[in-house]
N, C-alpha and C positions, 0 to 999 in steps of 0.2 A: 854466754857463745850464742844462746839461742835468739836472747833477745836483741843483739848485734845481727845478727843474720835477718831476721824478721824486718828490723829497721829499714834498711832499703829496699826493700819487697814495695813495704809501704808505700815509700817516698817515689817509687815509678810508680803504683795503681793510682794514687794522688796526681800524680803530673796527667797521668792518660787520662783520666776522668776530669782534668781541669782541659786539656786540647780539647778533647771531644765534646764538651758544653761551650768552648769558645769556638768551635765548627760547624756546632747545631745550625745556628741561624745562617751562616753562609751555605748549610747545604738544603734548607729547608729555601732560602730564595732562589738557591738553583735549579731545585725541583720546580718552584711556582712559577720561574722563568719558562719551563720547558714545558709546564702545562698551559702557560699561557701563549707561548710557540705552537705547540700542537690544536689550544682549542681558534675553531676557523672564527667565529663570532659571538660577539656577547647582546645580540638582539633577543628581545621578547617577542616570542612567537605570534602571541596573543595582539603585537603593537604594532609588528606590519602590516600595512593595508595595500602595499602596491609591489609587486614582481615583474621582472621583467627578463625575458629566458632570450640571450638574443642566437640566435642558430645558425650560424651562415651562411649571414644574407636573410634571415626570415624570422619573425620577432613574435613572441607567446608573450602575451600580458593577460596579468591576474590585476584585478581591482576589487577590496574589499568596499561595500555598498551595504549600510543599515544592517549588519551582521552576518550577511550574505557573500560570496564570492562571485564575481562576474566575469565571464571572458573579454574580453575588449579586441584582442588582437588575436587572432586572424578572422575571428566571428565574433559579433556583439549579443553575448547571450549569460542566461544563466549559468553557472558552474557547479560542479558538485564538490557541495562544502565539502564533504569528510576527505573526498581526495585531496582538495586543495591545502587544508588544514596540515594535512599529513607531511605533504611536499614539504611544504613552508617550515615545518616544524624538524623533520628532517634536515634540512637546511642551515637553520638557525642551533639546532645543537649539537653538529656532527662534528669531529675532532679528528683531525690528522694521526698516519700510523706514526709516519718519523717524520723529523727537520730534514730534507734532503741534502741542502745548501743554506746558508744565512748569507745576508749581504751582498746574494749575486747581483755585477754589475749587467748593464741593461745588454749588452752584445751578447752575454753569456745565459739570459732569459731565454734567446732564440733558441738555444739547443734544446730547451724544453718542452717547446710550441707554447710559450705564455709571453708571447710581447718583443717586444726590440724595438724592428723595424716596422713588422705588422702587428696588429691586432691578433688574436687568437681568435679561434672560428667563433668558439662559443666561450659567450661570458654570461653571468648570472646578476642581475643588481636586486637586492633587497631594499626593501623603504619603509621607515618608519615614517608616522607623519610629522610634516617639519624638520626632518631630517635629510641631511647627504645620502643617495644609496650609497647600499655596502655590496662591495663587489667581489664576485668570486672567474678568475682566469682561469680556465680548464685547459691544461694541455695536454701533451701527448701520454698514451700508454708507456709505463717504463719496460725495459727492456725485457725484464723477468713477468712480466705480465701480473704480478701481485696489486698494482694499483696504478692510478694516474697520477699526472703531476697539476700541481692546485697552488695557485697564487692569490692571496688573499689582498687587495686594494691595493695601495699605494707599497705596501711591503714587499718588501724585496728576496723575502726568504722563501726560496721553492721546498713545498710539501709534497708528502706522498701521502692520499686518500685513497677508499676503495673506491672498485671500479663503479659501485652500487651509487655511493655517490654523484659522482661524475654521470654518472647515467641521467641522470636527473636532469642535465641539460640540454639533455635529447629526446627529454619528456614530449609526446605529442600532444597537442590538445585538444584531441580527440579522446585520450583517456581521461579529462579533465569535465568531458562534458556529462550533462543530465542524462542516465540512461530510462529513468521512469518517465513511463508517456505522461502519467499525472500523479500528483500526488495531495490523494483523497484517499476517505471512506466510504464504505460504502454507504454509511449512517448520512455522508457530508452532500450528496446527492438524491431531491426528492422529485427532482423533473427530469426527464427527457424526450427528445426528437427522435423517432428512425424510418428512415425510409431506404429501404432494400427491393429487391425485382418482387419481395413476396409478399411484403407489408409495407407499411406507412401509416404511422401515427404517434400522433403527444399524448403523454400518460404523466399521471403525477399521482405522488405517497401521498395519504391520508394518514391521520394522529395516529390511528390504527396499524396501520404496515400496509394497509392494501393498496392494491394498484388501482386504477382506471385509468380510460381513456379520457382526453379531454373533449370538450364541444357540448351539443345539445343534446344529444343522447350518450352519456357516459356508458360504456362497457366495463365492466371488470375483469381487468386480466391477471395470469397465472403468476402467483406473487414468488415460484420458484422457479420458473423460466427468468422473468426480469431481474431476481435476484443473480442466478447466472450471469447475466449479461453484465449486470455493472460488476459482480467479482471479479470478471473478466477486465473490464474497462479499467478498474483502480490496480489491478495488478500488473497489465500488459507492458513488457518492457522493450524498449528499442532495440531492435536488435543491430542495426548500423546506420549512420547517417551517410545519405546516395551522396548526393549535395547540398549546394549554399547557394544562396543568392538565386535562385530556379526563377525560369520566365514561364510565366501563363502555355507558351506551346511545351514547353518542356512534360509540366503536369498534365497536361495534355495527352502525350505521346507514350505515359504510363497508366492513365486510363482513370485521371484522377479528375477530370473535368466533368465526367459526368461518371463517379464512383459505383463501384458496386454496393457500398454502405456507409449512409452519412448519417452518424449519430452527433447529436446535439444533446446538449447537456447543461443543466443550472446545479453550481455547485458552489456554498460559499455566495453568494448572492455575487459569483462569476460567471458568465456566459461562455461555454466551452464547445469547440466542434473539433471530430474528427474524420475524416475520410480514406478511404481503403478504395484502392487501385487494384492494378494488375498483381499477379502473381509471377515472382522472379523465379530464378532456375533454383536458388535455395527453398524453393514452398513457402515462402513467406510472402505477406501483403505491402507492398508498395502503401504508403500513406503520405497524409498531411496533417499537420497539426493545427486547430485555429487557422489564424492566418499565416502563420508563418512562412519565409520562400524557403523551406528547407524540406528536401526531397528526403523521407525516411522509409525503412522497412521495418514492419513490426508480427509477432506471430498471425498465420490464419484463426487461432483459436478463437479470437474474438468474431470476426466473420462469422464461425462455425452456431456460436452460442445467438447471434441474431439471425440465423439466416434460419427463420420458420416462419410460416406464414402466419397471417392475423387472423385464423381459424383457430389455430394450433395455440396462438397464445390467448385468445378468450379462455376465461374460466367458467366453467359449468357446476363445478361442486361448489353451491355457497359458504359450504363451512371444511375450506382445504384443511384438514389438522390430520395429524396423527393417532387412530385410534388405537392402536396395539397397547398403550400407558394407559389407556384409561382405568380412575378408580371406581366412577359408579355413574351412571345414570337415571335421571330421574324424569317422570313423563308427569304434567298436570294438566286433567283434563277441565274442559270447561264448568263440568261438574263440581270442581272442587278437589275431583278422586287424585290424590298423589300416588305414584307407584316408583319404586327405587330399584334399580335392578345392581348388583355389583358381581364381577367375572368371577367364575369359578373355576375348575378342573376342567382339562381337554375343553376348550372352548364355549364350554356351557356357561349360561348365565344363571344366577339366581335370585328370586326376588327380596328384597329385604321383607320381613312378614310384620305387621303391623303390632302394638302394644293389644297381646289378649288373641291373638290368632291360635285357633284349635286344631287346623284343618291338618290334611298329609302335607308333610314338606314336602316329597317329590314333586307334587303340584306349582311349588315353588319355581321349580325349573324353566327358564327358556331357552327355548333353542338359541344359537348366536347367530343362525343365519335370520332369526327374524329381528333380533338386534341390526345384524348386518344392512338388513331392508331398511329399518329404520332409520339409522345416521348416515351410514357408508355410501349410499348408492345415491344421495341427493343429487339433484343437476335442475338447469335452471335454462329454461330458451333464453330470457331476458332480465334484464332491470329496470329499475326505476332508481335512480337517484334523490333523494327528498334534500329538501334545506334546513331541516330540524327534526327532533323525535317527536313535537305537535304536529308536524304534516304525516310524520308515520301513523300516529294513533287517527290521520282522519282517512287516511288511506285504506288502510287494514281495517275495515269497518267491522267483520265478526271474527274473533280470536275460536279455534277450536282446542289447541293444545300446545302447551310447552315440553319445551324438551329440552333437559339440563345435562350439560356433558363436565361430569368434573375429571382435572387432570392433576398430579399433584401438583403442578404451580399455574395454573390459570381453571379458567371456567368458563365454558361456552353457552349462551341458552339462544334457543329461536324459538318464537310465537309462529304457528301455521293455521291462516285461516282465509276469507275472501273477503270480495268486495260484493255488495248487494246488488246492486245494477249490471253485474256483468257476472260470466260463466268462467270466472278465472281464479285461480287456488294460489295463494302469495305464500310466502315466506320472509320471515325478518328476525334476523340479529340482532338480540338484544344490545344497545349501546353503539348501532353503526346504523348512517343514516340511507341502506340499502334497504330495497325490498327487493325478493324473487320472484318471478313465478315459475311455476313449478306445471308440468303438464298435468294433464286430469288422468291420464293412465297410470302415473307416479305416486299422485296425489293418494289415488283410493288405495295402491301397492301401500304406500307410507301409513295411508290411515289403519290399516290392516293391519300392517305390520304393527303396530302400536298396539292396536287392540288386542293385540295375542297376550300381550305384555298386562293388561289388565287383570288387578288382582281378585278374581273372582271363588268367593265362599262356598266350599264345595257342599254345604250344610242348606245353603241358598235356594 
């Protein structure tokens, strides 16, 4: 009896399994059809090289050229690669939320704002090289405000897509413009020319990272101030694009014919220029980049960095370095005597005793003030830039003392001496081709400070 009862059940289960397996390919095909219907495009974003967005009579056109995106309409300039690629990727990989109606006739499309007698106000063309355009027709927002209607190319299916996707058809070309003033790093800029009401000079950076004015009598400039100016230059962003195709008279009205700052620079072999004019109501400067006919505004911080007098920019300390992390100082006299001082507690310095020293170790303490006079307060009232190290040796005829400064990551050494035919004292940084003139009163104070760290044997 049990076998007879189980047998019909097994037959029913077997028939159900056969029907399920028979219908499975049909279900898969149906799901694939639905998935295909919801997928807007099979375009590869990496292969799309042109996009045209028609916006109620206006045209926004983008073209990929040599790996970068360019705006071709309504302006002709480089576009922001990241913003452009992001928009195109979103359009190529988008899916519809659902199919509202399939195989809609031409007259019914008008009800969705998708054509018929008239074209929609907004439509998008995506083009791969050598291929026909893929068109998205953008229709009305649906009554429940959950999305917008869309039709792909010649297909007559009405799709519902997210409003964010439809909003891409209303993208402003302003959102695709580049807002970095220049695409360089500080190291890319070895030469500048600055003109303001307070300073006017050309300067070049040497291999040691020091800045000198260009001309017959070069002067060293403060590295920190030049670094701050160039840092602000490469990090400045455009606040807004005010107008395109601007005439000279318009530039004049915004103060750009006689700018408050005119900064030219060389970067990677290319010459550039930025001019700053009047200040707008937001407190930023109107500006002009290179010879472009576009009026822009940028932060006034760039003007603040360059708003220093020429005298303020001149370097007066020939060794403009941080002394707080010094490991040791060694002074080498003309007689051959070498004295090394190392930092101790409470801003005291201690002389490193020579081998066999038997004197009182307290005599090895050096007041911090003496070394501060010896290395921190060097000032120069002028300098001479020579053509080679050999010229330095000929110029600095008598060397009295060498001072070596040791940091954890660098060493700086300089000689102090004079010329036989003049009563001038000079300082030369080893490895540099510049000699600095030191005022006589400072030289004698410096000499006295260094003499105070000479190791004197108390038994002598």
